[in-house]
N, C-alpha and C positions, 0 to 999 in steps of 0.2 A: 504494500500500500504506500501511497506517496506522501501523505502528511505524516509527521513524525509519530503521531499517536497510532497510526497504522502499524508501526514497527512493534508496538506493544501487543497489538492484536494478531498479527499474522502467524511486527518488527522483525627513444632515440630521437633527438631533435631533427626534423626533416630538412634536408638540403634543397629539396624540390619536389615535384610531383611526378617524377619519372621512376621507373623501376618496379620492384616487387610491390604487390598489393593492388595493382591495377587490374580490373576485371570488366572491360567493356564488352557489350554484346553487339550483334550486328545492328539491331534497331533500338535496343533498350538504353537506359542511362549508363553513364560511365561511373564506376565506383573505385575509389582509392582509399586505402587504409594506411595511416601513418601516425606518428607521435610527435607532438609539439610540446616542448618543455615538460616532458613526462606525462602529458595528457594524451591518451590514445583516442583517435577520432576516425570517423568515416566521412569522406567527401563524396557526395553523389550529385551529379549534374546531368542535364539532358545532353544527348549527343550533339555534336556540331561545334562550331567556333563562334557562334553568335553570342553577344553579350546577354546574360540573363540575370534576373534578380537573385540574390543570395540570402538565405535564412539560416541562422544558427539556432538549433533546437537545444534547449536547456532542460535537463531532466528534473523531476521532482525529488523530494527528500528521501532519506533512507538510502540503502545500497542499490539504487536504481541505475542500470547501465544505459548506454547510448541507444539501445533498442527498446527500452521500457521494461526490462526484466531484472530479476535479482536472484541471488543464491538463496534467499529466504523464501522462495516459492512463487514470487511474482513472475508471471509469464504472460505478457500481453502483446509484445512486438509492436506496441502502439506507435512509438517514435519511428521505428523502421517502416511501418506501413505508411505513416504520414510523409516521411521523406520520399518514399517511392511514388506515392500519389502526387506529391508536389513536382517531382522530376517529370512525370508524365504531363504535368500542367505547365511546364516551362520554367521551373524554379529550381535552382541549385540549393543544396543544403549541406550543412556540417553539423554532425551530432557527435558527442564525445562522452567517454566514461569519466565520471567525476573522480577526483583523487581518492585513492584507497579502494577503487572498484575496477573490476575487469582488467583491461590493459593498462589502467592507471594505478594498479594496486601498489606499486612501489612508492607512491606519494601518499601522505596522510596516514602513515601507520600509527602515529601517536594521536589518538582521538582527542586527547586533552588540548591539543594545539589547533583543533579545527573550530573555526567560527564561521558565521555567515559571510564575514568580510573576506575570509580566505577563499571560499567558494565563489564569491563575487569577483575576486581578482582572477581566478581561473577562467571564469566566463569571459572576462575582459581580454585575457590573453588569447583565447580561442577566437573571439570576435575580431580583434585587431589583426590576427594572422589571416583569418578568412577574408577580410576586406582587401587584402593584398593579392588575392588569387587573380589569375588572368581571366579576362572576359567575363567578369561578374559585375553586376550593377549595384545599386544601393543596398546597403546591409539592413536586414530586418532581424529582430530577435523574437524567437518564439519560445515562451516559457510555460512549462506545465506545472501547476501546483506551486511548490516552493520555487521551482525554476522561473515562474512568472515574477516572483519577488526579486530574484537575482537579475532578471532582465530589466526590471525597473531600476535597480541599483546601478547598473552599468551602462544603461542606454546612452547617457550623455557622454561619458568618457570613451565609449566605443564608437561614437558618432553614428549611432543607429538612426535610420531614417523612419522607422516605424517599429511598433511592438505589438505582438499578438499574445494575449494572456489567456491561457487555457486552464479552466478550473483553478483559478488563482485566488488565494486569500485576499479579501478586501479589508480585513481588520487585523489588528495586532494578534500575535499568536496566542497570547493568554486568553483572549476572548473566545477564540476558536476552540481551544482545548477545553474550556469550561463548557461550551455548548456540546462538544462531543462526550464529555464525561457525564453530562446530564442524562444521557440515554441509559436505559436499564441494562447495561452490559456488565459493568463492574459492581461488585457488592458495595453496599453503602460505606462500610469501613474503609475499603480501598479508595473509594471515590473521595471521601473526606480527607484522607491523607494526601491524595493526589492534588486536591485543591489547595491544601496548605503548602505543598511544594511549589505549585505554580505561583502563589503569592510571594513566596520567598525568592524565587527566581526573578520575578518582576522587581523586587527590591534590590536585585543584584547580589543576593546572598548565595552561598554555597551550602547545599544540603549534603552533609557528609554521610549520613546513614539513611539508606533507602531499603525498604523491605523487598525481598526477592521478587514478589509479584509485580512490583513497579519498576524493577531494574531495567527492563527493556526500554522503558520510556524515560526514566529519570536517573539512571546510573550516573555516578559522579563524573565519569569520563565524558559524558555527553552534555553535561550541564553548561560548560563554557559556550558550546554552540547554541544551546537554548537561551542562555542569558543574552547572547549577542543578537539573536533573532527576535526575542520577545519584545524588544523595544522598537521594532521596525513597524512603521505604518504604511502598508502598500498603497492605500488611497492617497495619502499625502505625497508619496513618491510619484504617483501617476499625475497628480495635480501639478507637480513641478516640471513635467515634461511638455514640450511644445511640438511633439511629433505625432503623426497619426497613430491611433491605438484601436485595436479590436479586442473586445472582451467577449469571451465565449464561456457559457456555463451550461450545466445539465441538470434537469429536473430530478434525476434519480442518483445524483452524486451524494454519497453518504459521508463524504469528508469535507466538502466545501458547500456551504449553504447558499440559498438564493440571496440572503442578506449580503454576502460577500460580493456576489455578482452585481447587485444593485449599488453597493457602496462604490465600486470601481466605475460603473457606468455613470454615476452621478457626479463624479469628480470634475468633469468638464463638459461643456455643451457639445463638443464635436467628437466625443468618444463613440465609435461604432460598436454595435453589439449583436450577438446572435445567441439565442436561447434554444436549447434542444431538450424538449420535455422528457424524452425517454433515454437520454444519455447519462451514463454513470461517470465516475471519476476517471476510469481508464479510457475514456473517449469512445467507448463502445455502447451500443444500445443494450439496456438491461431491463429486467422486470423489477417489480417491487419486492419480490420474495428474496429471502436470503440465499437460496440456491442459485438463482440467476445472478445475483450480485457477486457471489463467490466465483462463479464460472468466469465472469468478466476479468477477474484477477488471475486466472489460471489457464485460460484457453486462448492461445495466441492466434488461433484460426478465426476467431471472431473479427469481423470487419469493423472499421471505424464507422462512427455514426454517419448515416447517409447525408451527403451534402457538406460534411465538415471540411474535407480537403478543398472542395470547390470554393467554399466561402472564404477560407484562408487564402487560397491562391488568388482569388479575385481582389481581395483587399491588398495583398502584396503587390500585384501588378499595378493597381491604382496608385499605391504609395510610391512605387518605384518610378512610375510615369511622372507623378507630381514632383518628385525629387529631381529627376532628370531635367524637367522643364525649368525648375528653379535655378539650376546651374547655368542655364543659357542666358 
C-alpha cells in the first residue's frame, strides 16, 4: 500500500544512453534501463526522433519500486502500465526505484537518515537529469500518493512545466493518519496509543518505545521520516506553484479521501481535475468489498482505470504546447 499506514496493514552513474539495457521493438516504444547517482531508472519513449513531452513518475511511500510493486506483497504494475500507455500516446517517461528499493537498494540502508527532504532531493536529481535527454520537450512531474507531495516539493527547483497529482494527500499527514485510524481496523487500545504517537511526532518528539503491533508504522527508525513529512502541507505547496496542475482522485480509494482531492482542487482557480468514482488507490477500478480492494493491490493484470492515461496524456500535451509557445 502506498500511504505509510498501509505498511502497517499489508507495510553506476550513466555516461549516456547507449549500450546495455536498450530494448526497442520494431513498432513499440524504446526502453532503456540505467542508474543515475545510485538511483536505478527506466526511460521509455515513443519510437522516432521527434521531440516529445517528458514525464517523471514518482512512486508513493513505502518500499514501492518504479513499476508500482514491492517485496511486501504489493503487485500492481501501475506505474509500468501508465508509462507504457503514455508512450503509446506520444509521451516519454522516466520512472525510478527510490533509494533502498530494487536497483537503488545500495542507497538509504540507514533508515534513520531518511527524511522526506532526502526523497525530494532524489526526485530533483532524476528530474534534472531527465530534462537533459535529447529530443524531449517540457518536463512534467507525475506523483502518486506521497510521490505527489514530492512532486510539489521539487516542481520549482526542477523547472517542471506542469504537475499531475494522482491520489495525492491534500492535508498534512497527521490529519490523514487520524482519519485512517478512525476506521474499525485497529483495536481501541492500539488506536489510542497510535494517536498519542502521532501527536508526539507533530510536536517533533521522538517516541523511543513502541509496542510490537505498531512497529511497522511507528518504529523509531522510521520516525525521522514521519516527523519530516508530518509538517508538510500539500495544499499550501500547490498554492505556491504557478504551473498547470491536474489533480486526479478515486471514489473507492481507501487511503486518500475525497477531502484531500477537494483540498488540492480548491487551492487555485485554474487547477484541472478528474474524479473517477470507481477507482481505488492503485489507479485500478475496484469494488466496494474488501476482496476487490485487496485484489487491486495484488493483481498486476488489472488494467488502469478507463480513460486515466488518456486524461493525463491530454493534459501533458496541452501543458507542453503552452510551455513551448511561451518560449517563443
